[in-house]
PAFIGU-189162 format. One record per residue (C-alpha): residue number from 1; residue in three letters; x, y, z. Coordinates in Angstrom, 2 decimals. Each point is the difference from the previous one (the first is absolute). Layout:
N
+-----+---------+---------+---------+---------+
! num ! residuo !       X !       Y !       Z !
+-----+---------+---------+---------+---------+
! NUM !     Ala !       X !       Y !       Z !
...
+-----+---------+---------+---------+---------+
//
This chain:
310
+-----+---------+---------+---------+---------+
! num ! residuo !       X !       Y !       Z !
+-----+---------+---------+---------+---------+
!   1 !     Met !  -14.52 !    2.63 !   18.81 !
!   2 !     Lys !   -0.12 !   -2.83 !    2.58 !
!   3 !     Ile !    1.14 !   -2.41 !   -2.63 !
!   4 !     Phe !    3.03 !    1.97 !   -0.88 !
!   5 !     Val !    0.92 !   -0.02 !    3.78 !
!   6 !     Lys !   -0.56 !   -3.63 !    0.29 !
!   7 !     Tyr !    2.15 !   -0.90 !   -3.27 !
!   8 !     Ile !    2.79 !    2.11 !    1.01 !
!   9 !     Thr !   -0.01 !   -1.06 !    3.99 !
!  10 !     Asp !   -0.15 !   -3.47 !   -1.06 !
!  11 !     Tyr !    2.83 !    0.06 !   -2.28 !
!  12 !     Phe !    2.20 !    1.86 !    2.44 !
!  13 !     Lys !   -0.68 !   -2.42 !    2.78 !
!  14 !     Val !    2.03 !   -2.90 !   -1.74 !
!  15 !     Asp !    3.63 !    0.48 !    0.15 !
!  16 !     Phe !    0.38 !    3.60 !   -0.54 !
!  17 !     Ser !    3.59 !    1.25 !    0.00 !
!  18 !     Trp !    1.24 !    3.51 !    0.11 !
!  19 !     Ala !    3.48 !   -1.27 !   -1.27 !
!  20 !     Val !   -1.67 !   -1.30 !   -2.94 !
!  21 !     His !   -1.83 !    3.11 !   -0.90 !
!  22 !     Leu !    3.02 !    2.22 !    0.68 !
!  23 !     Ala !    1.96 !   -2.22 !   -2.49 !
!  24 !     Val !   -2.38 !    0.23 !   -2.55 !
!  25 !     Gly !   -0.49 !    3.99 !    0.39 !
!  26 !     Leu !    3.69 !    0.58 !   -0.17 !
!  27 !     Phe !    0.32 !   -2.24 !   -3.31 !
!  28 !     Leu !   -3.04 !    2.12 !   -1.35 !
!  29 !     Ala !    1.56 !    3.22 !    0.96 !
!  30 !     Ala !    3.32 !   -0.97 !   -1.71 !
!  31 !     Ala !   -1.77 !   -1.18 !   -3.20 !
!  32 !     Ile !   -2.31 !    3.41 !    0.21 !
!  33 !     Ala !    3.02 !    2.20 !    0.30 !
!  34 !     Thr !    1.87 !   -1.86 !   -2.57 !
!  35 !     Asn !   -2.57 !   -0.06 !   -2.62 !
!  36 !     Tyr !   -1.07 !    3.92 !    0.34 !
!  37 !     Ser !    3.33 !    1.18 !    0.34 !
!  38 !     Leu !    1.30 !   -2.20 !   -3.11 !
!  39 !     Asn !   -3.24 !    0.32 !   -1.98 !
!  40 !     Phe !    0.64 !   -3.75 !   -0.06 !
!  41 !     Tyr !   -3.56 !   -1.43 !   -1.15 !
!  42 !     Glu !   -0.76 !    3.28 !   -2.24 !
!  43 !     Asn !    3.19 !   -0.65 !   -1.87 !
!  44 !     Ile !   -1.12 !   -3.59 !   -0.63 !
!  45 !     Thr !   -3.19 !    0.74 !   -1.04 !
!  46 !     Val !    0.75 !    3.04 !   -2.05 !
!  47 !     Thr !    3.17 !   -1.57 !   -1.82 !
!  48 !     Tyr !   -1.35 !   -3.60 !   -0.44 !
!  49 !     Asn !   -3.63 !   -0.11 !    0.20 !
!  50 !     His !   -1.84 !   -1.94 !   -2.94 !
!  51 !     Thr !    3.25 !   -2.26 !   -0.17 !
!  52 !     Ile !    0.76 !   -3.31 !    1.16 !
!  53 !     Tyr !    3.03 !    1.88 !    2.14 !
!  54 !     Ser !   -2.80 !    1.57 !    1.89 !
!  55 !     Val !   -1.55 !   -3.26 !    0.92 !
!  56 !     Val !    3.45 !   -1.38 !    1.18 !
!  57 !     Tyr !    0.76 !    2.96 !    2.09 !
!  58 !     Leu !   -3.31 !    0.54 !    1.65 !
!  59 !     Phe !    0.11 !   -3.62 !    0.78 !
!  60 !     Leu !    3.36 !    0.27 !    1.70 !
!  61 !     Thr !   -1.06 !    2.77 !    1.75 !
!  62 !     Tyr !   -3.18 !   -1.22 !    1.60 !
!  63 !     Met !    1.93 !   -3.52 !    0.61 !
!  64 !     Val !    2.43 !    2.23 !    2.06 !
!  65 !     Gly !   -2.90 !    1.01 !    2.32 !
!  66 !     Phe !   -1.79 !   -3.32 !   -0.03 !
!  67 !     Leu !    3.04 !   -2.18 !    0.89 !
!  68 !     Gly !    1.77 !    2.80 !    2.06 !
!  69 !     Ile !   -2.89 !    0.10 !    2.28 !
!  70 !     Ser !   -0.72 !   -3.76 !   -0.01 !
!  71 !     Leu !    3.69 !   -0.44 !    1.23 !
!  72 !     Ile !   -0.49 !    2.97 !    2.71 !
!  73 !     Leu !   -2.99 !   -1.74 !    1.17 !
!  74 !     Ser !    1.79 !   -3.33 !    0.21 !
!  75 !     Leu !    2.79 !    1.20 !    2.28 !
!  76 !     Phe !   -2.72 !    0.41 !    2.65 !
!  77 !     Leu !   -2.06 !   -3.23 !   -0.59 !
!  78 !     Pro !    0.66 !   -3.56 !    1.37 !
!  79 !     Ser !    1.61 !   -2.23 !   -2.46 !
!  80 !     Asp !   -3.02 !   -1.95 !   -1.08 !
!  81 !     Lys !   -1.62 !    3.30 !   -0.92 !
!  82 !     Lys !    2.67 !    1.92 !   -1.96 !
!  83 !     Ile !   -1.81 !    0.99 !   -2.94 !
!  84 !     Ile !    3.14 !    0.68 !   -2.18 !
!  85 !     Leu !    0.46 !   -3.94 !    0.24 !
!  86 !     Asn !   -3.70 !   -0.59 !   -1.10 !
!  87 !     Lys !    0.42 !   -1.03 !   -3.59 !
!  88 !     Lys !   -3.85 !    0.08 !   -1.10 !
!  89 !     Tyr !   -0.09 !    3.61 !    1.41 !
!  90 !     Leu !    2.94 !    1.28 !   -1.78 !
!  91 !     Ile !   -0.96 !   -1.82 !   -3.53 !
!  92 !     Phe !   -3.65 !    1.12 !   -0.01 !
!  93 !     Gly !    1.22 !    3.31 !    1.38 !
!  94 !     Gly !    2.64 !    0.39 !   -2.60 !
!  95 !     Ile !   -2.36 !   -0.99 !   -2.93 !
!  96 !     Gly !   -2.49 !    2.43 !    1.52 !
!  97 !     Ile !    2.51 !    3.06 !   -0.14 !
!  98 !     Phe !    0.87 !   -0.88 !   -3.55 !
!  99 !     Phe !   -3.46 !    0.65 !   -0.92 !
! 100 !     Leu !    0.12 !    3.14 !    1.86 !
! 101 !     Ala !    3.29 !    1.14 !   -1.62 !
! 102 !     Leu !   -1.49 !   -0.90 !   -3.55 !
! 103 !     Asp !   -3.17 !    2.35 !    0.96 !
! 104 !     Gly !    2.26 !    2.77 !    0.88 !
! 105 !     Ser !    2.13 !   -0.14 !   -2.77 !
! 106 !     Tyr !   -2.66 !    0.67 !   -2.48 !
! 107 !     Tyr !    1.80 !   -2.31 !   -2.39 !
! 108 !     Leu !   -2.95 !   -1.62 !   -1.49 !
! 109 !     Met !   -1.80 !    3.09 !   -0.70 !
! 110 !     Asp !    2.33 !    0.34 !   -3.28 !
! 111 !     Phe !   -1.55 !   -2.79 !   -1.55 !
! 112 !     Thr !   -3.37 !    1.96 !    0.12 !
! 113 !     Thr !    1.06 !    2.87 !   -2.11 !
! 114 !     Asp !   -2.03 !   -1.06 !   -2.66 !
! 115 !     Leu !   -3.47 !    0.22 !    1.89 !
! 116 !     Tyr !   -0.16 !    3.74 !    0.39 !
! 117 !     His !   -1.73 !    2.61 !   -1.82 !
! 118 !     Thr !    2.02 !    1.59 !   -2.69 !
! 119 !     Asn !   -0.76 !    3.68 !    1.34 !
! 120 !     Pro !    3.09 !    0.12 !    2.55 !
! 121 !     Phe !   -2.24 !    1.95 !    2.40 !
! 122 !     Val !   -2.35 !   -2.55 !    0.25 !
! 123 !     Gly !    2.49 !   -2.85 !   -0.24 !
! 124 !     Ala !    1.56 !    1.32 !    2.73 !
! 125 !     Trp !   -3.20 !   -0.07 !    2.37 !
! 126 !     Gln !   -0.47 !   -3.44 !   -1.19 !
! 127 !     Arg !    3.77 !   -0.99 !    0.86 !
! 128 !     Ala !   -0.64 !    1.45 !    3.50 !
! 129 !     Cys !   -3.27 !   -2.08 !    0.79 !
! 130 !     Val !    1.85 !   -3.46 !   -1.66 !
! 131 !     Ser !    2.57 !    0.55 !    2.12 !
! 132 !     Asn !   -2.36 !    0.23 !    3.16 !
! 133 !     Leu !   -1.37 !   -3.28 !   -1.19 !
! 134 !     Ser !    3.16 !   -1.78 !   -1.02 !
! 135 !     Ser !    0.64 !   -1.50 !    3.69 !
! 136 !     Leu !   -2.73 !   -2.48 !   -1.07 !
! 137 !     Ile !    2.26 !   -1.57 !   -2.55 !
! 138 !     Thr !    3.35 !    0.69 !    2.14 !
! 139 !     Val !   -1.48 !   -0.72 !    3.50 !
! 140 !     Ile !   -3.52 !   -1.24 !    0.56 !
! 141 !     Ile !   -0.12 !   -2.95 !   -2.77 !
! 142 !     Pro !    3.54 !   -1.15 !    0.94 !
! 143 !     Leu !   -1.00 !   -0.36 !    3.74 !
! 144 !     Tyr !   -3.18 !   -1.91 !   -0.88 !
! 145 !     Phe !    1.88 !   -2.58 !   -2.23 !
! 146 !     Ile !    2.15 !   -0.65 !    3.16 !
! 147 !     Tyr !   -3.04 !   -0.20 !    2.04 !
! 148 !     Phe !   -1.51 !   -2.68 !   -2.22 !
! 149 !     Gly !    3.10 !   -1.45 !   -0.50 !
! 150 !     Val !    1.00 !   -0.79 !    3.66 !
! 151 !     Arg !   -1.91 !   -1.23 !    3.03 !
! 152 !     Tyr !    1.58 !    2.06 !    2.82 !
! 153 !     Phe !   -2.21 !    3.23 !   -0.36 !
! 154 !     Lys !   -3.61 !   -1.39 !   -0.44 !
! 155 !     Pro !   -2.82 !    0.92 !    0.82 !
! 156 !     Glu !    0.59 !    3.74 !    0.60 !
! 157 !     Trp !    0.32 !    1.18 !   -3.41 !
! 158 !     Tyr !    2.82 !    2.32 !    1.16 !
! 159 !     Gly !   -2.40 !    1.64 !    2.24 !
! 160 !     Leu !   -2.73 !    0.55 !   -2.54 !
! 161 !     Arg !   -2.31 !   -2.48 !    1.88 !
! 162 !     Leu !   -2.25 !    2.13 !    2.19 !
! 163 !     Asn !    0.71 !   -2.07 !    3.25 !
! 164 !     Asn !   -2.91 !    1.99 !    1.88 !
! 165 !     Ala !    2.04 !    3.23 !   -0.93 !
! 166 !     Lys !   -1.10 !    3.37 !    2.13 !
! 167 !     Val !    0.64 !    2.72 !   -2.44 !
! 168 !     Leu !   -2.00 !    2.85 !    1.86 !
! 169 !     Pro !    2.91 !    0.79 !    2.50 !
! 170 !     Tyr !    2.07 !    0.94 !   -3.02 !
! 171 !     Phe !   -2.06 !    2.96 !   -1.20 !
! 172 !     Trp !    0.18 !    1.33 !    3.26 !
! 173 !     Leu !    3.88 !   -0.58 !   -0.28 !
! 174 !     Ile !   -0.13 !    2.13 !   -3.30 !
! 175 !     Leu !   -1.89 !    2.85 !    1.53 !
! 176 !     Gly !    2.98 !    0.19 !    2.86 !
! 177 !     Met !    2.21 !    0.44 !   -2.69 !
! 178 !     Ile !   -1.42 !    2.52 !   -2.02 !
! 179 !     Pro !    1.61 !    2.86 !    2.12 !
! 180 !     Leu !    3.35 !   -1.14 !   -0.46 !
! 181 !     Ile !   -0.51 !   -0.51 !   -3.91 !
! 182 !     Tyr !   -1.41 !    3.49 !   -0.09 !
! 183 !     Leu !    3.12 !    1.38 !    1.64 !
! 184 !     Ala !    2.35 !   -2.17 !   -2.29 !
! 185 !     Ser !   -1.79 !    1.73 !   -3.05 !
! 186 !     Phe !    1.70 !    3.35 !    0.50 !
! 187 !     Gln !    3.40 !   -1.39 !   -0.28 !
! 188 !     Pro !    2.16 !    0.52 !   -3.14 !
! 189 !     Asp !    1.09 !   -3.47 !   -0.38 !
! 190 !     Phe !   -3.59 !   -1.19 !    0.53 !
! 191 !     Leu !   -1.05 !    2.28 !   -2.94 !
! 192 !     Glu !    2.87 !   -1.14 !   -2.15 !
! 193 !     Thr !   -1.31 !   -3.77 !    0.23 !
! 194 !     Tyr !   -3.94 !    0.43 !    0.22 !
! 195 !     Pro !   -2.01 !   -0.03 !   -1.66 !
! 196 !     Thr !    1.21 !   -2.76 !   -2.08 !
! 197 !     Tyr !   -2.38 !    1.01 !   -2.98 !
! 198 !     Thr !    1.98 !    1.74 !   -2.71 !
! 199 !     Asp !   -2.58 !    2.55 !   -1.72 !
! 200 !     Asn !    0.89 !   -0.99 !   -3.64 !
! 201 !     Tyr !   -3.21 !    1.52 !   -1.41 !
! 202 !     Glu !   -1.07 !   -3.43 !   -1.31 !
! 203 !     Tyr !   -3.53 !    0.77 !    0.68 !
! 204 !     Arg !   -0.06 !    2.89 !   -2.51 !
! 205 !     Phe !    1.19 !   -2.41 !   -2.62 !
! 206 !     Leu !   -2.39 !   -2.69 !    1.16 !
! 207 !     Glu !   -2.89 !    2.59 !    0.04 !
! 208 !     Thr !   -1.17 !   -0.59 !    3.30 !
! 209 !     Glu !    0.26 !    1.82 !    3.46 !
! 210 !     Gln !    3.01 !   -0.07 !    2.18 !
! 211 !     Trp !   -1.50 !   -1.68 !    2.94 !
! 212 !     Lys !   -0.71 !   -3.29 !   -2.10 !
! 213 !     Thr !    3.61 !   -0.32 !   -0.94 !
! 214 !     Val !    1.24 !    0.85 !    3.43 !
! 215 !     Gly !   -2.45 !   -2.18 !    1.63 !
! 216 !     Leu !    0.83 !   -3.07 !   -1.94 !
! 217 !     Tyr !    3.66 !    0.81 !    0.54 !
! 218 !     Glu !   -0.71 !    0.12 !    3.77 !
! 219 !     Leu !   -1.73 !   -3.37 !   -0.05 !
! 220 !     Thr !    3.13 !   -1.67 !   -1.59 !
! 221 !     Tyr !    1.99 !    1.79 !    2.50 !
! 222 !     Gly !   -2.25 !   -1.74 !    2.77 !
! 223 !     Phe !    0.65 !   -3.35 !   -1.79 !
! 224 !     Asp !    3.67 !    0.51 !    0.74 !
! 225 !     Phe !   -0.35 !   -0.15 !    3.67 !
! 226 !     Leu !   -2.12 !   -3.11 !   -0.29 !
! 227 !     Ser !    3.23 !   -1.76 !   -1.15 !
! 228 !     Val !    2.22 !    1.75 !    2.62 !
! 229 !     Glu !   -2.29 !   -1.33 !    3.15 !
! 230 !     Leu !   -0.21 !   -3.36 !   -1.84 !
! 231 !     Phe !    3.90 !   -0.48 !   -0.42 !
! 232 !     Phe !    1.01 !    1.82 !    3.36 !
! 233 !     Arg !   -2.72 !   -0.97 !    2.44 !
! 234 !     Gly !   -1.53 !   -2.91 !   -1.90 !
! 235 !     Phe !    2.83 !   -1.88 !   -1.12 !
! 236 !     Met !    3.18 !    1.32 !    2.04 !
! 237 !     Val !   -2.02 !   -0.37 !    3.32 !
! 238 !     Ile !   -3.17 !   -2.14 !   -0.13 !
! 239 !     Ala !    1.83 !   -2.76 !   -2.27 !
! 240 !     Leu !    3.55 !    0.17 !    1.03 !
! 241 !     Ser !   -0.97 !   -0.05 !    3.57 !
! 242 !     Arg !   -1.01 !   -3.61 !   -0.38 !
! 243 !     Phe !    3.65 !   -0.60 !    0.01 !
! 244 !     Val !    1.46 !    2.52 !    2.80 !
! 245 !     Gly !   -3.25 !    1.30 !    1.60 !
! 246 !     Lys !    0.05 !    3.57 !    0.97 !
! 247 !     Glu !    3.65 !    0.48 !   -0.87 !
! 248 !     Ala !   -1.31 !    0.59 !   -3.58 !
! 249 !     Ile !   -0.95 !    3.41 !    0.95 !
! 250 !     Leu !    3.09 !    1.83 !    0.48 !
! 251 !     Pro !    1.41 !   -1.09 !   -3.36 !
! 252 !     Met !   -2.88 !    1.01 !   -1.65 !
! 253 !     Val !    0.53 !    3.66 !    1.79 !
! 254 !     Val !    3.23 !    0.15 !   -1.24 !
! 255 !     Val !   -0.73 !   -0.74 !   -3.78 !
! 256 !     Tyr !   -3.05 !    2.26 !    0.15 !
! 257 !     Cys !    1.75 !    2.69 !    1.24 !
! 258 !     Phe !    2.74 !   -0.40 !   -2.75 !
! 259 !     Leu !   -2.88 !   -0.11 !   -2.42 !
! 260 !     His !   -0.47 !    3.58 !    0.89 !
! 261 !     Phe !    3.46 !    1.16 !   -0.57 !
! 262 !     Gly !   -1.01 !    1.75 !   -3.01 !
! 263 !     Lys !   -2.63 !    2.15 !    1.77 !
! 264 !     Pro !    0.88 !    2.82 !    2.44 !
! 265 !     Met !    2.04 !   -0.73 !    3.04 !
! 266 !     Gly !   -3.05 !    0.67 !    2.31 !
! 267 !     Glu !   -2.22 !   -2.65 !   -1.87 !
! 268 !     Ala !    2.49 !   -2.53 !    0.25 !
! 269 !     Ile !    0.32 !    0.36 !    3.58 !
! 270 !     Ser !   -3.52 !    0.19 !    0.65 !
! 271 !     Ser !   -0.27 !   -3.21 !   -2.02 !
! 272 !     Ile !    1.94 !   -1.75 !    2.66 !
! 273 !     Phe !   -2.62 !    0.69 !    2.49 !
! 274 !     Gly !   -2.91 !   -0.65 !   -2.23 !
! 275 !     Gly !    1.29 !   -3.27 !   -1.34 !
! 276 !     Tyr !    0.85 !   -1.08 !    3.18 !
! 277 !     Ile !   -3.74 !    0.55 !    1.60 !
! 278 !     Leu !   -1.58 !   -1.22 !   -3.36 !
! 279 !     Gly !    2.26 !   -3.19 !    0.26 !
! 280 !     Ile !   -0.95 !   -0.84 !    3.77 !
! 281 !     Phe !   -3.85 !    0.65 !   -1.14 !
! 282 !     Ala !    0.64 !   -2.43 !   -2.97 !
! 283 !     Tyr !    1.66 !   -2.50 !    1.99 !
! 284 !     Ser !   -2.70 !   -0.01 !    2.84 !
! 285 !     Ser !   -3.21 !    0.16 !   -2.21 !
! 286 !     Arg !    1.41 !   -2.16 !   -2.95 !
! 287 !     Asn !   -1.14 !    2.35 !   -2.67 !
! 288 !     Ile !    0.82 !    2.92 !   -1.78 !
! 289 !     Tyr !   -3.22 !    2.23 !   -0.47 !
! 290 !     Gly !    0.36 !    2.32 !    3.02 !
! 291 !     Gly !    3.66 !    0.70 !   -1.20 !
! 292 !     Leu !   -1.48 !    0.34 !   -3.63 !
! 293 !     Ile !   -2.42 !    2.57 !    1.30 !
! 294 !     Ala !    2.45 !    2.05 !    1.93 !
! 295 !     His !    2.45 !    0.00 !   -2.79 !
! 296 !     Leu !   -2.55 !    1.15 !   -2.54 !
! 297 !     Gly !   -1.56 !    2.56 !    2.40 !
! 298 !     Val !    3.45 !    1.65 !    0.50 !
! 299 !     Ala !    0.99 !   -0.34 !   -3.42 !
! 300 !     Trp !   -3.04 !    1.61 !   -1.58 !
! 301 !     Gly !   -0.03 !    2.68 !    2.63 !
! 302 !     Met !    3.60 !    1.07 !   -0.71 !
! 303 !     Glu !   -0.80 !    0.09 !   -3.94 !
! 304 !     Tyr !   -3.28 !    2.19 !    1.00 !
! 305 !     Leu !    1.83 !    2.35 !    2.21 !
! 306 !     Ala !    2.66 !    0.48 !   -2.43 !
! 307 !     Tyr !   -2.44 !    0.91 !   -2.70 !
! 308 !     Leu !   -1.54 !    2.51 !    2.27 !
! 309 !     Asn !    3.29 !    1.51 !    0.91 !
! 310 !     Leu !    1.36 !    0.47 !   -3.59 !
+-----+---------+---------+---------+---------+
//
């Protein structure tokens, strides 16, 4: 656990400002209150998902968070470090957020309808698995087109380069979070969301055992978290910090929270703290492996406990 303490203390030693964090907290509180009182994010996804309108609306939503916090941070920074004036940061950040909106809209999923089994139950299971893998096309491959096309982000591979990564402490971090996940698993809104697997009885039509189809689904579900870590900690922190240093972390946290607006409110709030801590770890270690391990451990732990409670 010493490595965690070192990362956090080293980060907060440099120019920590209560005023900045209070301003960011107020911004997030207003955004969370607005979203959950008006069902804003849910209305976008339910009404417009799988259409180009969803891409546009999600892009604008995420950009409000990205630009809003960049502006707030800039109010507290000297004139030569105002990130809202850093063109490279804004351009590459905006391009990345477009990829995120494209992924969240599921717009490209409608072009895969001919791939699925004619049996609707098997097809629904296949569609869920493909949906989990779709970020390969919408996020991962586009980000690496940028990586190989420009010189700014080399040679870290958005945090996939090991850089002497120390991953063992993250397993202890997961163990420490198990009690919290266990308590959360009894909440009604938790069980309305998890497990994400839907029993379509596809295993009966495929004449196999259910644990095999559930296991394959959960593997693809885990893959989706690779794209999450690659984008938020790898791209928004490790890559964009090349332009603005540690100031890249808080805008990432806000956009990461906005991504969770379709989840229970408690999960959206906890994503702020989790995203902040993982952002600091990624910035300090220059890799995403620890965050990926922690994220997968929590995600699969939530799935497992939801299965037990149901």
